[in-house]
N, C-alpha and C positions, 0 to 999 in steps of 0.2 A: 870809558865813557859813557855816560847814562843816557840811552835813547829817550826823546820826548815821547810821553804818551800819544796815541792817537787822537788826532785833533777832535774836539767835540761836534757833535752835530749842530746845526743852526737851532734846533728846539729846545737844547740847554739852556741857551740863553736868552730867548724866546719863545713864552710858552702860557698859558693858562693856568697852569699848574700851582700850586702854593706848596707844593714841596718837594722835595728831592730825597729819593732813599737810595742811601749809598752801600754799596757791599763790595769790601776788599775780600780779594779772592786769592787763595795759594794752593793750586793742586787738589782743588776740592770739587773736580766734576760729580763727583759720587755725591756730595751732600745739595749742590746748586739746584737740581730740581724741584727738592721738597721746599727749600726758601723760596724759588722764583716762584713757584705754583702757589705756595701760600700769598705770596702779595700779587697774586693775578686774582687771588677770591676776597680781596679785602672790599669792603662795603662802600668806602670812599667812591664818588661818582667816577665815571670812568675821565680821564683826562687830568685830574684834580693833584696827580702826583707822577714823578717822574721815578722811574728805576736806573741807575747807573753801577754798573759793574766796574772796578779798577782790579785786572789782573796783575798780580804779582809776580810776572814772568814764570807763572805755571809752565811745568814738563809733563803735564797730563792734557787730555781734550777739552780742558775748561773753554777754551775761548772758542773751537769749532761747535761745541755744545749751545753756546750761548748765539754765536751768529747764526746756526741753523735751527736750534729750536725753539728760540726766546727773542726774535727780529725785533718787537717791541723795546727791548732793554738795550741801552745806550752800553758799548763797549769803550773802554782806555786802558789801552797795554802799557804796562812799563816794564822796560826790557830787564829790569833789575828787581828783585825783590825790595821792596821800601819800607815792608814792617806794615803794622797797622797805624802806625802816627803817619808817616808818608805816604802810605796808600791812599789813605782815606784823605790826606793835604791834595792831592792830584787832583781828586773830583772837586773836594771843597773849595778850592780856587776858582773853580769854573761857575760853580753855583750861584744862579741869580734867582732861585724861586725863596720866598718868604724865610721856609724853613728848610734846615739840615735835618735829615733823618740817619743813624747809622745802623746798619744790621748785620749780624755776624754770616757767614754764608751755613754754618753750621745749626743755625736757628731758623725755627719754622713760627711764623705769626698767625696768630688765631683771627679770622675773618674782622674783627672788630678793631683789632690792635691798633692800628694807623689814625683812625678816624678819633678813637678815644685818647690816644697819644696827644693828638693837635688840639683837642678841645681844649683844654685849661689853657696854651697861648692862644688861642683865638678869643677867648672869651676876658683873658685880662688886657685891660686897656691903659696901664700905667707902663707896660714895658719894663717892669720890673721882675716878670717869672720870665727866666733867659731859655729856661730848657725843664723838659720833662724828662721821667726815668720810668722805663717800662717793670712790668711785673715779670719775673722769670723765674718758670719753672724747668727743671730737667725734662729731657725728651719721654723716656720711659717712664711706668708706674713701678713702684717698687715694695717689697716687703721687707719687714723688719726681722730681723735675724739678732735675738740677743746672744750674747758670749758671756759664759759665768766660769772661772778659774781660782785657783788660790793666789794671792798675789806672792811675789817675792822680791827682795831687792838683790840688783844685781851685785852692789859694792863697788869697791873703787872710786872714780870720781863721776858715775851715772847714779842720779839721785833718785831715779824713775820707780814707780812700782809697776812691775812687770807681770804679764798674765802667760799668753801662750804666744806662738810663731804661728803667723798667718801667710802662707804662701803665696795660694791661687784659689778662685773662686770659680766655679764650672755651673754653668745653667745649661739644663738637656744636652750636656758633652759639648757645649760652647765655651771656651773662654772669656769671662766678663771683668777679671782683676781691676782692668782699666774705667770700667764703669762701676764697681761698687764704690759708693760713697762710705768712707771709711771715717770721716772726722768725729764722729760721737764713738769709736769703738777701738781705735790703733794709734798708735803714735807715726810718725812719718816710715816712708821705706828705708831699710836697711841692705847691706849684702852689696853682693857683684851683681851685675846687669842681668845674669842669665839664671841665678837665683836670689831673686828679691825676696824680701819676708818683712811681715809689718811685726811689731809687737802689739798685743794688744793690750788692753788695759785690764784688769781683774773683773770689772764687770762694764760691758758697753753695748751699742747698738749697731749692726751693721746693716745697712740699706742696699738689700741685693735687687738688682733692676729685672723685670720680667722682660721676655720676649715683645717687642713693640708693637706687634700687630695683634699679640696672643688674645683669646677669647677669656674674659676673666675666670669663668667658669671651667678653663682648662686646669690640669694638674701639672706640674712640674718638677723636677728633680735638681735640688743645688748638693753640690759637691765642693766640701770647703777641707783643703788640703794644709793640715797644720800640724804643729809639733808640741808636744808638752815636754814639762820635765817628768824624768821618770816615775811612773805609778801617782802622777797629779791628774784628775780628772779634768777636762773640760767639756762643758757642756755647748750645744748652739739648740737653741729652741725660737720656733716663730709662734705665732697665738694656736696653732693648731698640730704642731708637730715639734718633738725634742728628740736630741740625740744626744749619749755623752760617750767619749771617746778617751782613751788612756793608753799610754805608752807605758809596754811592759817592758822595755828593752833599755839597757843603760846605755845604747849607743847612739839615741838620739835620732831616730829616724822619722820623717815624714808620715803623717798616717791621715786615711780622709773620713769624714765625717759627712753621711749623706742624710739630708732632709728630703722630705717629701712635701713640698707644699700643694697644700688641699686647694679644690676648688672653690671652696668658701674663705679660703684664705684673704684677709683683708689686703688689700694693695693700694698704696697712698700715691698721691703726689709730694713732689720736694720741693723746696724753695731752693733755685740757685742765686736768685739775687734781688732786694727790693729796696733798691739804693744804696749808695756806697755809703762806708762808714770809714774813718781815719782813727789810728790809735795813737796816744800819746809820744809814739816813738817814731812816728811817721809811717808805720804800717799802715796799707789800707786792705780793707775785707768787703768782702758780700755783707750787706745787713741781710738776717735772717738765714743765713748758709746752711743749708741741710737739714734744716725745721721741717718737719712734717707739715703739710699746708692743711692745717683746719681752719685756714679761715681768718687769720689772727693778724694778716697785713690788708685788712679788705676797706682800708679808710686811706684816703687820700691824703699825704703830709709833706713837709716841708722834708727835706735830708741835706746833707752837707755835699754829696758828690750823686753824680748820676752813673751810671755803667755805661760803657764805650757801645756795648753790644745793647740796642737797644734805645738809644738817647735820640731825644727830638730837640733842635735847638734854634732861638732864631740865627739866622746866617749871620743877618751883620752885626751882633753881639760876639758871635763867635771870631769873626772878622778883624774884628775890633784889637781881639786880644794875639791875633797872629795864627789862630786855628790850632792845629795839635804842635808839640813842641819835638822834633824829628830824631834828636837825639835820642830818647827813647827805645826808637824802634818799636816796641811791643811792652803791655803792661806800665800800668801806672800814669800812662799819658791822659787817662779820663779822670783820676784823681788831681793830676797837675792843671787841667783844662777845667776842672769843676772849681777847683781852687783861687784858679786866676777869675774865672766869671764871678765870683763870689766877692774876689776882691775890688770887681769894679760895680760894685752895689747889686749883681745879680741874685734872683733867688731860683732854686731846684727844686722840683716838685715830683712825689713819686706817684704814678697813676695806677691802683692796684687792677682796674679793667683794661689795662692794655697788655695782655699778655701774649708773652714769648714762650715757646717751647725749645730748651736747648740742650743740643747733644754732649753731653760729660765729654770734656778730654777728647773731642773729635778734631781740634785744631792744634793742640799743645800737650805735652805730658807735663804735668805736676811732679814737682822733685826732681826732674831731669837736671844735669849740670846747667843745660841752656837756659830751664824755666829759672832755676836758682839765680844765675847771672844776673837775668835781666829782671829778677823782681828787688833783689837784694841793691843793685847798682841805682836801679831807677827810685826806688827809695830814699836812697842818698841823694839824687838829683833832686827830689822832690823837696826834702828838708832844705839843701843848699839854698834854693830858689825861692820857696814859699814862707816857709816856718818862721819863727823871730829867731834872733841871733843866738840865744841860750840855748835853745832846743836843737837848732841845728848844728851847733858845735858838741852836744852833748850826744847825739845821735851818731853824729861821724866817729867821734871820738871813743865811745862805745865800740863801734865797728871794726876800728883799727885794735883798740885794746885786746877784744875778745880773739880777733885773728893773732896777733902776738901769742897771748895765753896758749892757743891751740897748738902753735908752732914749738912753743918751748915744751909742751906737755909730750909733743910727738918726740921730739929731740929726746928728753929724759926718759921716754919709754924704750927707744930705739938702742940708748947706751945699756939700760939695765936687761933688755929682752934679747939683743941683738938681734932682734929679727925688725924688719922694714914694714914701719905701718903705713896702713890705708890712707893715702896722700889727695883723695879725690876732693870732700871738701874745701880741703884749704889749696889746692890750686884753683880751686871757683874764687876763693876768698880772694888770694892774692892776684887773680885777674881782676877781679872788681875795683880791686885799690887802684890797680895802672889804668883803668877806663875812667875811673873818677877822677884821679889828678890828673890827669891828660885832657878831662873837659872842666876841671875847677875853675881855672880862669874864666873862661866864656860865662859858666853858670853864676859867678860873681858878677860878672858885666850883667848878666840878666836881671841878676837879682835887686841890684839897684834901679833898672829901668821900671821894674813892678812896683818897687818900694814908690818911686816917684810919680806913677800914674795910677797908684792905689785910691780910691774912695772908702774904703774900710781898711783898717790896719789890720797889720798880723796878729796884735794881741787878740782883738775881739774875734778873729775867724778863729784864735784855736780855742776859744769856748765851745767849739764844737767838736774838740778833739774829748776822746772817749779811754778809759780803761779797760772795757771789756764789753762783749757784745750784748 
């Protein structure tokens, strides 16, 4: 049985504040100080906003940290982990301020963040602007490491052009593999949990994080563990340094490439999110993801969706649509919320001078089975609830068909090779289909309710869907 959250303090219902900033926390004691200290440094006048932390049954000292170190912060405790959607709803249902603002516990706001995020909402007299979305950049600064090697085709059912395997990346003796931005250089992770690797493109660019508090004048050592095909070189280079390694062994053993990052090496801010986009297959994505920030997103503009980290919304507009759908637990709940706000005639605006710095992969692990399960299942949820009928049927049908083909290929491979194939991805997809099938009747009921209440039709909203970034 779920125990109720700690009751809100009287100030939650009666206050001069115009906004409530809500932070959902799960075992984030090591990240909360940066987030809460950033809020305390905001340029908003004293008393103009409130801060509420919803603790999702943390097993670490998070609750003690808040009660002892941040007495001005209201703590709501859930004795089960409700996820991002349910955790935020705990606080949203109690919020009576004009605006509700959501902030991840692994994000640090710049001092003018909240003031700038609320300005467009305050200036809008029509009420049509229902939400604003922050400019989110990754927390550290990065150096660009180019990867170049000879392309090859693996053959069989794999159509990709591959380069070299990349196993790990170290900076000054610290493993930063999970903090590296691989989007522009590699395919997704493969292999077993304790020996994962990524195939590089024949040419690509890794974004390697520098120590967070490092002086830009310091020098650093970057070590990349890679494996090339025998006698095929792979080159790693920054603006100031280049190293080429080649395996002379036919046994296929990993080798280390060591780069010196010079004191004058250019460091870059990298974009995490400047508003959300949705592709024609229902996949959601961060606009501007992993682009070097050259100032290309410095103009405020309307976007299809807001990111759940750093969204400000009119509380009553969100209340009318029922806040987040808790069936999602985590991922895509912000896409679904934005889609439903738009169906009510609302607009969403990206605000370039409302800046957050976000720790990459601090709260979740991209491409893990848990991540894949929620991302793909919730994409199907969103298509079923929000998209036109033909698009929803195509999207769900394609997922089922792909899963069936994958199972057939594995069965044929097992018969031919008499070896058991890796079943991890297939197991996740089967689990997704089971969870989706269980929720389908309720999703269809919600779909009909959303159609009846919509001000803007599904066909019109789908004009926002894109085919590429």
